[in-house]
C-alpha positions, 0 to 999 in steps of 0.5 A, spaced: 433 495 507 433 502 506 439 507 508 441 509 514 446 513 516 449 517 523 452 515 529 451 510 534 455 510 541 455 504 545 458 505 552 455 503 559 457 509 562 450 514 561 453 520 563 459 519 557 453 517 553 449 524 554 455 528 553 457 525 546 451 526 544 451 533 545 457 534 542 455 530 536 449 534 535 452 541 537 457 539 531 451 538 526 453 531 526 446 527 526 442 523 527 446 519 533 443 513 537 446 511 544 446 504 547 448 503 553 449 495 554 453 490 549 446 486 549 442 488 543 448 493 540 447 488 533 440 489 533 441 496 533 445 496 528 441 492 524 435 497 525 439 503 524 445 502 519 449 508 522 455 510 518 460 509 524 459 505 531 463 508 537 464 503 542 467 502 549 471 495 550 469 494 557 461 492 556 457 489 561 464 484 562 464 483 555 470 483 551 469 489 546 474 486 541 468 480 540 463 486 538 468 488 533 469 482 529 461 481 529 460 488 526 466 487 521 463 480 519 456 483 518 457 490 516 464 491 512 462 498 510 460 501 517 466 504 521 468 501 527 471 506 532 474 504 539 473 509 544 476 506 550 480 507 557 483 501 558 491 501 558 492 493 556 499 493 552 498 492 545 491 493 545 490 498 540 494 493 535 489 488 537 482 492 536 485 493 529 487 487 528 480 484 530 477 490 525 477 496 528 477 502 523 480 507 528 482 507 535 481 513 541 484 512 547 480 515 554 481 521 555 480 525 549 480 531 546 472 533 544 476 535 537 479 529 536 473 525 537 470 529 532 475 528 527 474 521 527 467 521 527 467 526 521 471 521 517 466 516 517 459 520 517 456 521 511 458 515 507 452 511 507 449 517 503 455 518 499 455 510 497 447 511 495 448 517 491 453 513 487 459 518 489 463 512 492 464 505 490 462 500 495 468 496 496 472 501 492 477 507 494 476 512 498 480 519 497 476 524 501 474 530 498 480 531 493 476 531 486 480 527 483 477 520 485 479 517 478 486 518 479 486 514 485 482 509 482 487 503 482 489 504 490 483 500 494 484 504 501 480 506 508 486 509 511 485 516 513 493 517 513 492 515 505 487 520 505 491 525 507 496 522 502 491 523 496 490 530 498 497 532 498 499 528 491 493 533 488 496 539 491 503 538 488 500 534 482 501 541 477 508 543 480 514 542 475 518 539 481 520 532 481 516 528 486 520 523 490 515 517 492 518 513 498 515 506 502 517 499 503 517 494 498 510 492 495 507 499 497 504 501 492 509 506 489 508 506 482 500 506 483 501 513 487 506 515 481 501 513 476 496 517 479 501 523 480 501 523 472 493 522 471 492 529 476 496 533 471 492 531 465 498 530 461 499 531 453 505 525 453 505 518 456 507 515 463 513 511 462 517 507 467 523 504 468 526 500 474 533 503 475 536 497 480 539 493 475 542 499 471 549 500 470 552 507 468 552 505 461 546 503 460 543 508 464 545 513 460 543 509 453 536 507 456 534 514 459 538 519 454 539 514 448 545 515 443 547 518 436 549 514 430 555 510 431 556 512 439 559 505 440 559 498 436 552 496 434 549 502 435 549 505 427 542 508 428 541 514 433 535 512 438 531 516 443 531 515 450 526 514 455 526 522 457 524 523 449 519 518 449 516 521 455 515 528 453 510 532 456 508 526 460 511 523 466 517 519 467 518 514 473 525 512 476 523 506 481 529 504 486 534 510 484 537 509 491 541 503 488 544 508 482 552 508 481 555 514 483 556 516 476 549 515 475 547 520 480 551 525 478 548 525 470 540 524 474 542 531 478 544 534 472 537 532 468 534 534 474 537 541 476 538 543 468 533 540 464 538 537 460 541 531 458 546 529 453 545 523 448 551 518 448 555 520 443 553 527 442 556 534 444 549 537 443 544 538 449 537 536 448 532 539 453 527 535 458 520 536 457 517 531 461 515 531 469 520 526 474 517 522 479 522 518 483 521 512 488 525 508 493 525 503 498 531 506 501 532 511 507 536 516 502 537 521 508 542 516 512 545 513 505 552 515 506 553 512 498 547 517 496 549 524 494 546 529 499 546 534 493 542 529 489 538 527 496 536 535 497 533 536 490 529 531 491 525 533 497 521 539 494 515 534 494 516 527 498 510 522 499 511 516 503 506 511 504 506 507 510 507 500 510 501 495 510 502 493 517 500 501 519 494 500 515 490 494 518 483 497 516 485 496 509 486 488 509 479 486 508 478 491 503 484 489 499 483 482 500 475 482 497 478 486 491 484 480 490 479 475 491 475 478 485 481 479 481 484 472 483 477 469 481 477 473 474 484 471 473 483 463 474 476 463 471 472 460 477 466 463 481 468 468 486 468 465 492 465 468 499 470 470 505 469 468 512 471 472 518 476 466 520 480 468 514 480 475 515 482 475 521 488 470 520 489 475 514 490 481 519 495 477 524 500 477 519 506 482 518 506 483 511 514 485 510 512 484 503 506 489 504 500 488 499 504 485 494 505 479 499 497 480 500 496 479 493 499 473 492 497 469 499 490 471 497 491 468 489 494 462 493 489 461 497 482 462 491 487 457 487 486 452 493 479 453 495 475 447 493 468 450 496 464 455 496 468 460 501 476 461 503 475 459 511 481 459 515 487 459 510 492 452 509 498 456 508 502 452 504 509 449 506 512 454 501 509 460 505 511 458 512 518 461 516 522 456 520 527 457 525 534 455 523 536 449 525 542 451 528 544 444 532 544 440 525 545 444 519 549 450 522 547 457 523 545 459 515 548 465 512 544 470 509 545 467 502 542 461 504 537 464 507 536 468 501 536 462 496 530 459 501 526 465 500 527 465 493 525 458 492 519 459 496 517 464 491 517 460 486 514 454 489 508 458 491 507 461 484 509 454 480 515 456 477 513 463 474 519 467 475 515 473 473 511 473 478 515 471 483 520 476 482 513 481 483 512 477 490 519 478 492 519 486 490 525 485 485 526 485 477 525 478 473 533 479 471 535 480 478 532 474 480 535 470 474 541 473 476 540 470 483 538 463 480 544 463 476 549 465 482 546 459 486 546 454 480 554 456 479 554 455 487 551 448 487 556 446 481 562 448 484 560 445 491 559 438 487 565 438 484 
């Protein structure tokens, strides 16, 4: 089968089809084909292999969501844009879960339609010419594809983020990366590092578990004899990341004293090793991240917050990037098969539909854990309707028999579920929960002490 391209318009309104055909051709988008009914639409797609299919939902009495699922199952690389005048509640969400790439309600401005179509037009040719990896990351035209190679996405919002990241990569000011747990903040930090073509390394540290003394020693190092056991001088991570990038994760959990030291470091580009009265100059780029809303956090210094707002990148949660789920699923299935040393299973549409229906509070990290678990459980040649383990199900609290559970009890149950899912592997469980391994161990110790005191 040869490579096609172009746009296929599917709608039962001939007037609309003619108008959109003229609009696209006038904008230099070609070839454009039209189809005025649902019957035979899949055959047209098979023959044409377009870059994008734009379809209405009300076709000959058929719900277009069925057509979306069939298009996504047969041609996952094609963009599917829903253009509809229907006004059902949550219709857009339903379409995205069915596999639509984008949604545009009627009536719309012609420029909005052209903007959406241009996102997908020419994608077949780019794949054919090797300019875009099949089932790989899509980064638009930033010219920095290698930097974003680890971020798998089809999301237009992520494309804009990539472009912004490329534009601020050479800035000497710090970059603040925000987003929920598991959205890929460290991957974005690594991309910013690579975009700068640095002479130094990428160094990462999660600051959530550091008290003020440990924060100072870890970042700034110490002079010889600074404290008992510190007979030898040691360089901190600021020096280790010299001419490179220092990534400070979860800065929203820093103590007030550590926030003051971080502010001085960012503002003056200098710091004092513990036990030294001679300042040293910082020669690294700072990228900082948090899952918190620092603007509304009364415990976070406002002068530090405004210092961090020069360049800010917010990564949207997975539930706002449903078009990425299929792509990420295929990537994680291949990764899981390699990790488990088994043949890569196929993926059924039922499996993908189930994945799209979840809320993903743990975002991409949660999706990865679910896919790995399903690949491990797969006894056949493909992943069909998921058989979620009991550990992954969330049941309502039993108020009648056991009373309403406390937050601490729910937290303990959540941790137990993660450990059960990962076979007791604390490192993997901590990643799935979005916390450090040390934080997980601390929680387990507290639970053990509580159970001991309760038994006695």
